[in-house]
N, C-alpha and C positions, 0 to 999 in steps of 0.2 A: 402631457407625458406620453400618451398613446401615439400622438403624431410623431414625436421624437423617435420612438421605438420603430415605427414604420419606416421612417427615414433611414435609420441605421440598417435595418434589414434590406432596404432597397439598395443602399450603397454596397453592402456585402454581396448581394446577388449580382449586381452589375460588375463588380470587380471579378467575381468568379467566372461570369460568362465571358469577360474580356480575356482572361487567362486561357480559357478553353479555346476561344477563337484564335489566339496567338499560336497555340500548339497545333491547331488544325491547319493554319496557314503553312507552318513549317513542314508538317508531315505530308500534307497534300503536295506541296512544292517538291519535296524530296521524291515522292512517288512519280510525279511528272518528269522530274529530272532523270530518274532511272529508266523511264519510258522514252527518253530522248526528246521530250517535248519542251525544248529549251525556252522558247518565248513565253509559254504559259507558266513554266516553273520560275522563270526570272521575275515575272510580275508578282507571283506569290511570295518569293523570297524578299523582294523589295517591300511588299506589304507587311510581311512579318517584321522587317526592320523598323517600319513606322511604329509598330506597337511595342517592339522590343529592340531598341537601338544598340544594345550591348550583346546581341546574339552573334558571337563570332562564327558559328556554324553557317549562318545565312550568308555572311560575307564570303566565307570560303567557297560555298556553292556558287555564289555569283561570280567569283573569280574563275571557277571552272567553266562556267557558261561563257564568260567573256573570252577565255582561252579558246574554247570551241569556236566562237565567233571571230577569233583572231583580232580582238579588240584589246591590244596590249596595255593601253593606258588605263582602261577601266579594270582590267585584270590586276594590274599592279596596285591601283588604289584599293581594291577590295582585299587583296592579300595583305597590304600594309595595315588596313583596319582590322582584319582578322588577327594579325600578329600583335597589334597594339592591345586588343581586347583579351587575347589569350596567347601570351608569349611562349607557352610550352606546347602549343599545338604543332605536333610533328608533321602532319600533312601540310599545313600552311607553310612551315619552314622549308619543307622539301620543294613545294611548288614555287616558293619565292626564290630559292637557290637555283632551280632549273631555269626560271625566267631570267635571273641575272646572268646566267651562263649564255643563254641565247642572245641577250642584248650585247654581251661582251664579244661574242663571235661576230655579230653583225657589225659592231663598231670597228673591230679589228679588220674585217674584210673591207669595210668602207674606207678605212684609212689607207689600206694597201691600194685600192682602186684609185683613190683620189690623191695619192702621193707618189707621183711618178719619179721623184728624186730618190725614192727608197732603193737601196742597192739590190734588193730581191724583186723589184718590180719588173714584170714582163707582161706587156699589154695583151699578148696573145692568150695568156692564161685566164684572163678575166672578161674578155669580150668575144 
């Protein structure tokens, strides 16, 4: 019985220390992000996700980092995940909409450049 009690206490202590470590990863990552140390903060946000895969805030910060790095694919993946986990997250919605607008502008410009049969096409405006 005494061994069983020790085992229960050990499990409780381990789960408590894991939750503290998770919080420390996020808080430390956020501090590094605010100091514009993006590579270091990206690593800690990713580490936080390993321990807490449903943390929408970590995905949102990763999306911001990927936006700063101009890695659009990873930014969109992380925004989608943040919105999937937290559909009411206003900041994630705003960033997602801004990203969609940029993609739409790019595709529109690309269509004009590569579609010379368009009535408004003027090669001199684009090259």
